[in-house]
N, C-alpha and C positions, 0 to 999 in steps of 0.2 A: 301697514296700510294707512291710508288717508284716513286722520280722524274725521269721525260722524260729527257734523255740525248740529248741535241739538238745542233747543230752548226749555227752559223749565217753567212750567205754568202751575203756580203755587209754592209761595214762599214763606210757609209756615214751618212747623218743627220738620216734616216729613221732606219739604221742599229744600231746606238747607242742610238736611242729610244727604240727600241725593246730589245736590249741586257740589257739596263737599268730596263726594266718590267719584264724580264725573271729572272733576277738576285734577283728580289724581291719576286718572286713567289716559295713557297714551292713545287709545282707540276712540276716545270722545272728546269734544271740544265745545264746552258750554258759550254760546254767543248770544243768547237773550233771556230775559226772565221777565214774568208776569204775574201783578199780584193786585187785588183792588185796594189793599192795605199800602199806603205809600211808604211807610215808616218800614215795615217787612222787607218791601221790595227793594227800597234804596241800601236798607242796611245789608242784605244779601248781594246785591250788584256790587256795591261798594268792596266787601269784604273778597271778592274775587274778581275785581277789575272787570266788571261786564258793563260795557257802555249802553247796549240796547236794552231799554227798559219798558214796559208796557203796563199800562193799568187794567187792561182786559187780555184775557188768553185768546179771545179771537181775534183782537188785535195783533197779537203777537202772531198767531197763524197765518193772518193776510198779510202782514207787513216786513217780518223778520227774515233775515237770511239764513234760513235752518234748512236742514234735511229731514228731522225728526223732532217730535216733541215729547216731553215727559210730563205728565198730567198726575201732580201730587195734591190737588184740592178734594173736596170733600166728594163722595161718591156719586151724589145726586147730580152733580154738575159733570161728570166726565163724558158721558157717552155723546152728548151734544157737540162737545170739543172734540172728542175723538174722530167722530163724523166728518166734521168741518175739515180736519187734518187729513182725513183720507181724501176726502174731495180735492184738496189742495197738492195731491199726491206726496204728502208726507208720511213718513214711517212713525208709528205711535208705540211709546212704552207708558203702562199703565199702572198707576198703584193698585194695590189690592184693596178691598174686593174689585172684580173685573168690572162689575156693574149692580144696578139695583136689582135685576131680575134677568132671567135667562133671554127674554124677548129682545134685550138691549143687546145682549152679545150676538144674538142672530142679526141682528141689524148691522153691527160692525163687520160679521162675516160677510155680508153681502157687498157690504161697500169698500172692503179691503183691497180688491184686485190684486196687483202683484207687490203691494206694499207690506212691510214687516209691521205686525202688530203683536205685542207680548204684554206679560202680566208679571207684576212683581211678586205674585204667591210663590214664584221659583226661588225666592232667596234662599232656602235651606235645602231645597233639591238638588241645588249645584254645590254643595259643599262635597268635599272628597269624602267623606264618611258614607253620604248618601249614595253616591256613584259604587263605592266598594259593597254596599250592601245590596244595591239593585244586580250586581254582578253576580252574587251569591246566588241570588233568587233567580236570577236566568240560567244560571248553570243547572236548574232542576233538582238540585241536592234535598230540596226540601220535600218534594212530591208536590202532588196536586195541593192548591192552596185551601186552606179550611176557614181561617178568621186573620184578618188583617184589621189590626185595632189601634188605638191610641186614647189614651186617658191622661189628661193633663189639668190636673185641679191644683188652684193656686189659693192658698188661705187669705183671710182677710188680713189687711194690715191696720197699722194706726192712720189716723185721718191725714189726708196729704196735705203738704203745706200750703200747696197752690191749687185753685180748681182744675179738674181735666177738661180735655175739649168738648164743648157742647154737643158736637156730631157724634160723639165716639159711641153713645147709647142712644142715638136717635134713629128710628125705623124711617122717618123721613128723610134724613138726610144721609144716612149710611145703611139703609138697607135691613140693618140689624145690630146686632150687638156683638157678644164674644163669637158667635159662629163665624161672622163675617171678618170680624177682626183677627181671629186666630185659627179658627177652624179651617179657612181657606188655606193656610200654611200647612197644617195637619195632613190635609188631603191631597195637596200637590206631593209632599213628601212621602206618603205611603204609596200613592198612585205610582211616582217614580219609581221606589224601592221595587213595588210589584209589577212593573213593567208596563203600567196603564193598560192592561188587559182585563181588569175586573169590571165586570158589566152589571150595574145595580137593575134590579126588577121592582122591589117593594121597600117601602122606609117605613118605620114605626119610630116616633120620636115624640119628646117632651121638652119643653122649654121653660125655665123659672127666672122670674126678677130679681134684682138685689134684695137681701134680707131687710127687712124693713129697719132693721136697728142700724143698717148702714145707710139708709137712703140720703143721708146728709153728705156723704163722701163723694157723690154724684152730682152733676149740676140738675137744678129743679127743670122737670118736665123730661127726663130722662125714661124711655117706654120699652126700650129693648132688653133683652135676655143677659144675663151674666151667667147662665150655666143651661147647658144642653145635654141630652144624652139619645143617641139614635141607634137602631138596629135596621141594617141594609140587607135584605136578601139579593143575592147575585145569582147570575147566571152558572150553571155547574156545581152548585151547592157551597159556594163561598160566601162568608158574611162579612160586612164591616161593622165593627163595633166602636162607636165614637161617643166620646164624652170630654167636654172642657168646662171648666168654670172659673171664675176670679170672684173675689169677695166672698169666698166660700167659706163653709163654718166646717173645715176638715184640714187636717195635715195635707202639706202638700205631697202630690202623687204624680209621678211623671213616667209614662209608659207609652212606647212605641213598638210593636211588635207583629211579625208575619208569621202565622202558624199554618205549616204544611202537615201532610199525611205522614211524612217520615223525620220531621224535625221541625224548628223553630229559629227565628233571629230576632234578638233582642237589641235594641238600637236606642240612641238618644237624638231626637231632632235638632236640639238647641246647640250651640256654640260652646264647646269647653277644651280645655287643655287635658291632655291625657284621656280623651275619649277611646272607646273600645266599643267593638261589635262581638256579641257573643253568640254561637250557633250551638243548638242542641241537636243532638243526632241519635236517633234510637238504633238498637242493634239487637238481634235476636237472641245473641248470647250473653252480652254485656249490659242489654238495657240502656239507660239514657247516658250520654257522655256530652261533655261541654268544652268547647273550646273558643278561644280567642280568634277571630277570622279578619280583623283590622283594628289597628291602635295608631292613634296621631292626633294631630291637634287641629279644631276649627275654631276659627277666632271671629270675633263679632266684626272687625274693620273689612273683612272680605266678604260680608253678606251682600251689600249693595253691590261691591264690585263685580262680582260673579255676573248678577243679572245685567249690568249695563255691558259687560263685555260681550256676553252672549248674544246680546241684543246688537252690539254694533258690528258684532262678527256676522250675524244673521243678515244684518242690511249689507254688508261689503261681498258677502259670499253668495247672496241670494237664497238662502236656506230658510228653513224654519226655526224659530226660536225654542227654546227648550219648553217653556210654556206659552203657547200661540193661543188664539182664539177657540181652537176646536176643544183643547184639554181645559180652557177656562170655562167654555160651555158645560162640559161634564160636572166640573166643580160646581158651577153655579145651579146646573139643574139638580144636583145632590142638595145644595143649600135650598134651594126653592121648595124641593120634596120634604125636607127637614120641617122647615117653618109650616108647610100646608099640612103636615101631619100632627103637629103640635098644636095647630090653631082647631084642627077640627076634632080632635082628641081620638084618632083612629088612622090605621096603617093606610098608605095611598101607593097606588101605582106609578112606578117611575116613568117619566113622560120622555119618549124618544122622538117625538114629533118636531 
């Protein structure tokens, strides 16, 4: 197929990662970049031989010869540029999280028309292991779902050699902390495995900031959470159990599981060599048995490639991408509800309006 001509807006760490992956794919052609920082912009454009360079994302959208744009700048700036791009009949691939709040996603849905708009929260959902796990759940072998859960706790480490980006734990710039930085991946992944059929009704959550002892490891003024836990009641009796932390005072604990009436599935969302998916099954005579239903390799270099090529194929085939705006809206609604419950100190009803 003819490569999709794409412009990259944002030449920081993620923009560089995107451009490296896009340049490797035969399905996309990077033709323009934009960033307010001239050093970052020129370095990235020079590294990939891109002559079309812009100081502003809005300028790239108006002037560059592109079919699509990839938004890799802080969350607080993305929606306005996405709306501008959609208004120019361009397709849009948006870094995660999709937006600052659900109303921004709704505005994108209204403006989309027949353009393709996708979110990069699908990075892990498009790995081969995720597709294999989804097939097991779709077969019905686990029975009606009871608990869909993740628990990803990352212990505190030594002080970093270089400061982390100021936006990363900024509510104003990023919309939140670990929940939007990593929880959106977890939700996208588990919804993919469960078939996107889980319908939340009530959310009870709590969130905590970085431990005082470690405050010096993050930029001054960081005000977003580094640890959250949530329980989400869903239609049909299923429950989502969600917890993620960084800078934590606990040993590493990683688990992604789907528990049904007749069995369970245990997975690892993160790329690994020699990964396997285990299925537990109950039997009236023999009790519980466990077997490996998938074994293989998921590697880091494929993460962005899967998202980019799914997006490009969606553009050329006129189909929905894996994680388009409607699925992104579900993830953002859950995110908003978790923050609302943590802020109020009580359960909140899930908003389907």
